[in-house]
Structures are given as C-alpha cells and as structure tokens.
C-alpha positions in Angstrom: -4.5 23.1 17.8 -3.5 19.6 18.4 -0.9 18.8 21.0 1.4 16.1 19.6 3.5 14.2 22.0 6.8 12.7 20.7 7.9 9.6 22.4 11.5 8.7 22.5 11.9 5.1 21.5 15.1 3.4 22.6 15.8 -0.1 21.4 18.5 -2.1 23.1 20.1 -4.5 20.7 23.3 -6.4 20.5 26.0 -4.9 18.4 27.7 -7.5 16.2 30.0 -5.2 14.3 31.3 -1.7 14.7 32.9 0.3 11.9 34.1 3.8 11.3 33.0 5.9 8.4 35.5 8.7 7.8 34.1 11.7 5.9 36.1 14.6 4.5 33.2 17.0 4.3 31.5 18.7 7.2 28.6 16.3 7.2 27.0 13.3 5.3 23.3 12.6 4.8 21.9 9.6 6.5 20.9 7.8 3.3 24.3 8.4 1.7 26.1 7.1 4.9 24.1 3.8 4.6 25.0 3.5 1.0 28.7 4.5 1.3 29.2 2.1 4.2 27.7 -0.8 2.3 24.9 -1.3 4.8 22.5 -0.6 1.9 23.2 -1.6 -1.6 21.4 1.3 -3.3 20.1 4.7 -2.4 16.5 3.3 -2.9 17.0 0.6 -0.3 18.6 3.0 2.1 15.5 5.2 1.7 13.2 2.3 2.4 15.1 1.2 5.5 15.0 4.7 6.9 11.3 5.3 6.2 10.3 2.1 7.9 12.1 3.1 11.0 14.9 0.5 10.9 17.7 3.0 11.5 18.8 4.7 14.7 21.0 7.8 15.0 22.5 8.5 18.4 20.2 6.0 20.0 16.9 7.3 18.5 14.9 6.0 15.6 15.3 8.4 12.6 13.0 8.5 9.6 14.6 11.6 8.0 16.7 10.3 5.1 18.3 13.7 4.6 19.4 14.0 8.2 22.9 15.4 8.4 25.4 13.3 10.3 28.6 14.9 11.7 31.8 13.4 13.1 30.9 11.7 16.4 27.4 10.7 15.4 26.5 7.0 15.7 24.3 5.2 13.3 22.8 1.8 14.3 21.3 -0.6 11.7 20.8 -4.3 11.7 23.1 -5.0 14.6 25.9 -2.9 13.1 27.2 0.3 14.6 28.6 2.9 12.3 30.6 5.8 13.8 31.0 8.9 11.7 34.6 10.2 11.9 36.6 13.1 10.6 38.6 11.8 7.6 40.7 15.0 7.6 42.3 14.3 11.0 45.7 12.6 11.1 45.5 9.6 13.4 
C-alpha cells in the first residue's frame, strides 16, 4: 500500500478586495459561491478555476468543487477574499 503524503500549500497574496457573501441555507457549495459572488461568470468557469487549484478555502488550496462552505469560512480567489456569513442573522 502506498503511503501518500499531503503537503499543505499556503500562498501569501495581497488581498485587494474583501466581500461578504450572506447565505440563508446551512451551507453553500464552493462552485456555487464563486458563481453567486460574481467571481466566476458561469458554473463551468467556476469548475475550471477550482480544478486548476486557483481557489483557496480557509488558507488551503481546494480542488473540490462540491466542498461545503459554512458561515465563517473564507474563500480566496484572484486577490479577492470572500467571507461566508449567515444571512439569517440580524445585524
């Protein structure tokens, strides 16, 4: 049996914009979050960005387009930080 070693890749980049994405459901999938926020024009482009390793979730590269994001999770893509928030909370 092969022993696979997973390396944590942390990329330090300059954040140019920070936005909040309020959700009213318990979670949102990564590809849907990219599309809903406007960071990707279509679901197909979101899938491509994720598969090529261009997206980070909570500081780690994520290539799972169906990854569930919950309030408090942070998505980083192309110098933009997107923070998932609870849209049901009264602020």
